[in-house]
C-alpha positions as CSV (number, residue, x, y, z in Angstrom):
1,L,107.3,104.2,79.3
2,I,104.2,106.0,78.2
3,G,102.7,107.2,75.0
4,E,99.8,106.8,72.6
5,S,98.9,103.5,71.0
6,G,101.2,102.7,68.1
7,C,104.0,104.9,69.2
8,G,106.5,102.0,69.6
9,K,106.3,101.2,73.4
10,T,105.9,97.5,73.0
11,T,108.4,97.3,70.1
12,T,110.9,99.0,72.4
13,G,110.3,96.5,75.2
14,R,110.6,93.5,72.9
15,C,113.8,94.9,71.3
16,I,115.4,95.3,74.7
17,V,114.9,91.6,75.5
18,R,115.5,90.7,71.8
19,A,112.2,89.0,71.4
20,I,112.4,90.9,68.0
21,E,115.7,91.9,66.4
22,P,116.5,95.7,66.5
23,S,117.2,97.2,63.1
24,G,120.0,99.4,64.5
25,G,121.4,101.1,67.6
26,Q,122.4,99.6,70.9
27,V,120.8,98.0,74.0
28,L,123.1,98.3,77.0
29,F,122.4,96.0,79.9
30,H,124.1,96.8,83.2
31,R,124.5,93.6,85.1
32,N,124.7,93.4,88.9
33,D,128.3,92.4,88.7
34,G,129.1,95.8,87.2
35,E,129.6,94.6,83.6
36,T,127.8,96.5,80.8
37,I,126.8,94.4,77.7
38,D,125.5,95.5,74.3
39,I,122.8,92.9,73.8
40,T,122.5,93.7,70.1
41,A,126.1,92.5,69.5
42,L,125.7,89.1,71.1
43,D,125.6,85.8,69.3
44,R,122.7,83.5,70.0
45,L,124.5,81.3,72.6
46,T,125.8,84.3,74.6
47,L,122.5,86.0,74.3
48,R,120.8,83.0,75.9
49,S,123.0,83.3,78.9
50,V,122.2,87.0,79.3
51,Q,118.4,86.6,78.7
52,R,118.1,84.5,81.8
53,H,118.6,87.7,83.7
54,M,115.6,89.2,82.0
55,G,111.9,88.5,82.0
56,M,108.8,89.7,80.3
57,I,105.1,90.0,81.4
58,F,102.8,90.3,78.4
59,Q,99.6,92.4,78.1
60,D,96.9,89.8,77.6
61,P,96.8,87.1,80.2
62,F,94.3,85.2,78.2
63,S,96.6,84.7,75.2
64,S,100.1,84.7,76.8
65,L,99.6,81.2,78.4
66,N,99.4,78.1,76.2
67,P,96.0,76.5,76.8
68,R,97.4,73.0,76.2
69,M,100.0,73.4,79.0
70,T,99.4,73.1,82.7
71,V,100.7,75.8,85.0
72,L,103.5,73.5,86.0
73,E,104.6,73.1,82.4
74,S,104.3,76.9,81.6
75,I,106.2,78.1,84.6
76,G,108.6,75.2,84.5
77,E,109.5,75.4,80.8
78,P,112.6,77.7,81.3
79,F,114.1,75.1,83.7
80,V,113.4,72.2,81.3
81,T,114.8,73.9,78.2
82,R,117.9,75.0,80.0
83,N,118.4,71.7,81.9
84,L,118.5,73.5,85.2
85,L,116.6,71.0,87.3
86,T,117.2,67.3,87.2
87,S,114.0,65.8,88.6
88,R,110.3,66.4,88.5
89,R,110.2,66.8,92.3
90,Q,112.7,69.6,92.0
91,L,110.6,71.2,89.3
92,E,107.4,70.9,91.3
93,D,109.1,72.4,94.4
94,R,110.4,75.4,92.5
95,V,107.1,76.1,90.7
96,A,105.3,75.8,94.1
97,E,107.7,78.5,95.5
98,L,106.9,80.8,92.5
99,L,103.2,80.3,92.9
100,A,103.4,81.1,96.6
101,A,105.5,84.3,95.7
102,V,102.6,85.6,93.6
103,R,100.0,84.7,96.2
104,L,98.5,81.6,94.5
105,D,97.9,78.1,95.9
106,P,100.8,75.8,94.9
107,D,98.2,73.1,94.1
108,Y,97.1,75.2,91.1
109,M,100.2,74.0,89.2
110,Y,98.3,70.9,87.9
111,R,95.5,73.0,86.4
112,Y,95.1,74.5,82.9
113,P,94.7,78.2,82.1
114,H,91.0,78.0,81.4
115,A,90.4,77.3,85.1
116,F,91.6,80.7,86.2
117,S,90.3,84.3,86.2
118,G,92.2,87.1,84.4
119,G,93.9,88.2,87.5
120,Q,95.0,84.7,88.4
121,R,96.4,84.2,84.9
122,Q,98.4,87.3,85.1
123,R,99.8,86.2,88.5
124,I,100.9,83.0,86.7
125,A,102.5,85.0,84.0
126,I,104.4,87.0,86.6
127,A,105.5,83.8,88.3
128,R,106.8,82.6,84.9
129,A,108.7,85.9,84.4
130,L,110.3,85.4,87.8
131,A,111.3,81.8,87.2
132,L,115.1,82.3,86.5
133,N,115.5,85.1,89.2
134,P,115.9,87.9,86.7
135,Q,117.3,91.4,87.4
136,F,115.1,93.1,84.9
137,I,111.5,92.6,83.8
138,V,109.7,94.3,80.9
139,A,106.0,94.6,82.0
140,D,104.0,95.4,78.8
141,E,100.7,96.9,80.0
142,P,100.3,94.1,82.5
143,V,97.0,95.4,84.0
144,S,95.3,97.0,81.1
145,A,93.2,93.9,80.3
146,L,92.0,93.4,83.9
147,D,89.1,94.8,85.9
148,V,90.0,97.8,88.0
149,S,89.8,95.9,91.3
150,V,92.2,93.2,90.0
151,Q,94.5,95.9,88.6
152,A,95.0,97.2,92.1
153,Q,95.9,93.8,93.4
154,I,98.4,93.1,90.6
155,L,100.1,96.5,91.0
156,S,100.5,96.0,94.7
157,L,101.9,92.5,94.0
158,L,104.4,94.0,91.5
159,K,105.6,96.6,94.1
160,D,106.0,93.9,96.7
161,L,108.0,91.6,94.3
162,Q,110.2,94.5,93.3
163,I,111.3,95.0,96.9
164,E,111.6,91.3,97.7
165,H,113.7,90.4,94.6
166,N,115.4,93.7,94.0
167,L,113.9,94.0,90.5
168,T,114.1,96.7,87.9
169,Y,110.9,97.1,85.8
170,L,110.4,98.7,82.5
171,F,106.6,99.3,82.9
172,I,104.9,100.0,79.6
173,T,101.5,101.7,79.9
174,H,99.2,104.5,78.8
175,N,97.6,104.8,82.3
176,L,99.0,107.9,84.0
177,A,97.6,106.9,87.4
178,V,99.5,103.6,87.2
179,V,102.6,105.5,86.1
180,E,102.4,107.8,89.1
181,Y,101.9,104.9,91.5
182,I,104.6,102.5,90.4
183,S,107.3,104.4,88.6
184,D,110.5,106.2,89.8
185,R,111.2,107.7,86.4
186,V,109.1,108.2,83.3
187,A,109.9,108.2,79.7
188,V,107.4,109.7,77.3
189,M,107.4,108.3,73.7
190,Y,106.0,110.0,70.6
191,V,106.2,108.3,67.1
192,G,109.1,106.1,68.1
193,Q,111.1,108.8,69.9
194,I,111.7,109.6,73.6
195,V,110.5,113.2,73.9
196,E,110.9,113.5,77.7
197,L,112.5,111.6,80.5
198,G,112.7,112.5,84.1
199,E,111.9,111.7,87.7
200,T,108.1,110.9,88.1
201,E,107.3,113.7,90.6
202,T,109.2,116.3,88.6
203,L,107.8,115.3,85.3
204,F,104.2,115.3,86.6
205,A,104.7,118.7,88.4
206,R,106.8,120.4,85.7
207,P,106.5,118.8,82.3
208,G,109.2,119.8,79.9
209,H,107.5,118.9,76.6
210,P,104.2,120.1,75.1
211,Y,103.1,116.5,74.4
212,T,103.6,115.5,78.0
213,E,101.6,118.6,79.1
214,A,98.7,117.4,76.8
215,L,98.9,113.9,78.3
216,L,98.8,115.2,81.9
217,S,95.9,117.5,81.1
218,A,93.8,114.4,80.4
219,V,94.2,113.3,84.1
220,P,90.9,114.1,85.9
221,A,91.4,116.9,88.4
222,I,89.7,117.3,91.7
223,E,91.6,120.2,93.1
224,T,91.5,123.8,91.8
225,D,94.1,126.5,91.8
226,E,94.0,129.5,94.2
227,K,91.5,131.3,91.9
228,G,89.1,128.3,91.9
229,R,90.0,127.2,88.4
230,R,90.4,123.6,87.4
231,R,93.3,122.5,85.2
232,E,92.7,123.2,81.6
233,R,92.3,120.2,79.2
234,I,94.5,120.5,76.2
235,L,93.0,119.0,73.0
236,L,95.6,118.3,70.4
237,E,94.6,119.0,66.8
238,G,95.5,116.9,63.8
239,D,96.5,113.2,63.6
240,V,99.5,111.4,65.0
241,A,102.4,111.4,62.5
242,D,103.0,108.3,60.3
243,P,106.0,106.5,61.9
244,A,107.1,105.5,58.3
245,N,107.0,109.1,57.2
246,V,107.8,111.3,60.1
247,P,107.6,115.0,59.3
248,A,110.8,117.1,59.0
249,G,112.0,118.9,62.1
250,C,110.2,118.1,65.4
251,A,107.9,115.1,64.9
252,F,105.3,116.8,67.2
253,H,105.2,120.1,65.4
254,P,102.0,119.5,63.3
255,R,100.0,119.1,66.6
256,C,102.0,121.4,68.9
257,P,100.2,124.6,70.2
258,Y,103.6,126.3,70.7
259,V,105.1,125.6,67.3
260,Q,107.6,128.0,65.8
261,A,109.4,128.1,62.4
262,I,112.5,126.4,63.8
263,C,110.3,123.4,64.9
264,R,109.4,122.7,61.2
265,R,113.1,122.9,60.1
266,E,115.3,121.3,62.8
267,E,114.9,118.2,64.9
268,P,115.5,119.2,68.5
269,P,118.1,117.2,70.5
270,L,117.2,115.4,73.8
271,M,118.7,117.9,76.2
272,N,118.9,118.3,80.0
273,I,116.6,121.1,81.3
274,A,117.0,120.3,85.0
275,P,118.4,123.1,87.3
276,T,121.9,122.6,88.6
277,N,122.2,119.9,91.3
278,E,118.9,118.3,90.4
279,P,118.4,114.9,88.8
280,P,118.5,114.9,85.0
281,H,115.3,116.0,83.2
282,L,115.6,115.5,79.5
283,S,113.3,117.1,76.9
284,R,113.3,117.0,73.1
285,C,111.9,120.5,72.6
286,H,113.6,123.7,71.3
287,F,111.8,125.8,73.8
288,A,111.7,123.5,76.8
289,K,113.6,126.0,79.0
290,E,111.4,129.0,77.9
291,L,108.0,127.4,78.2
292,T,106.0,127.2,81.4
293,L,103.9,124.1,80.9
294,Q,100.9,123.0,83.0
295,G,101.5,120.0,85.2
296,V,99.9,118.1,88.0
297,N,100.4,119.4,91.6
298,P,101.7,116.2,93.1
299,E,100.9,117.2,96.8
300,K,97.4,118.3,96.2
301,E,96.5,115.6,93.7
302,A,98.1,112.8,95.8
303,S,96.2,113.9,98.9
304,S,92.9,113.9,97.1
305,R,93.4,110.7,95.0
306,E,93.8,107.4,96.8
307,K,96.4,104.9,95.5
308,P,95.6,101.3,94.8
309,S,97.2,100.1,98.0
310,D,95.1,102.6,100.0
311,I,91.9,101.5,98.4
312,W,92.4,97.8,98.7
313,G,94.7,97.4,101.7
314,N,95.4,93.7,102.3
315,Y,92.8,92.6,99.8
316,D,95.5,92.1,97.2
317,K,96.3,88.7,98.8
318,G,93.2,87.2,97.2
319,E,91.1,87.3,94.0
320,S,87.8,89.0,93.4
321,T,84.9,86.8,92.4
């Protein structure tokens, strides 16, 4: 889930796990047993049983851990509050397993957060999110507060954990390089609305909304086209719309370089613009099928831009000093 600061990404993530109460709508959670549940309709007791299948990783590892609690207490809190483990030995054994899963020494469980680097704290936060074996984790910009070298380690760890635990992530970020590396599908948000949703490779190569095109144009380009020209940077004019007073019609029309009269009058629906027999590609633009928007050539760009795992190799097992 990508978009500018203040567009509603974090609010969306917290509404999904009901860390804050949604003001309307539905949140449908598809469990592994095939059952679909509307989380917004659950009472507090039933919600608690469903929330154990969800986890959340917060943005700032320096404020998301209680400085007065040891790592054992922070990671073990879900087991204590739900009475899932009967002895301290069981708790220590489970926390040791979780620390090992995030590539940390199990002996760290007796220390306090101030003793760790930012990357180590985020690993602890990830271990806490994994505590109850969730199916789904909201990762709210989990690497934005970290050094670039540590970002690569955390991203590689998240990819490994996804495979090991069969996890689904909602990865909230504004970093397009991270999106391209970790995401299977991308949703683009503007002023609280999803304006585009599609497979990552398709969305990067053939964006279906002018706002997505502008975001992708900000990605540094190494390759040139057949005429030797680099990708053109699109600078949007005007300010982001006020979420409390969204303009009539398309919310993006005051800044859109392709705006037409209908854009000012009618709000476009979120419609499928994908060719027949291709995965859905949704866009909230009246002219999504007519416009030819500038994207990123995934083959050229990927070959010239190393991914975090290529840069750091097996270095993700440790911590930078």
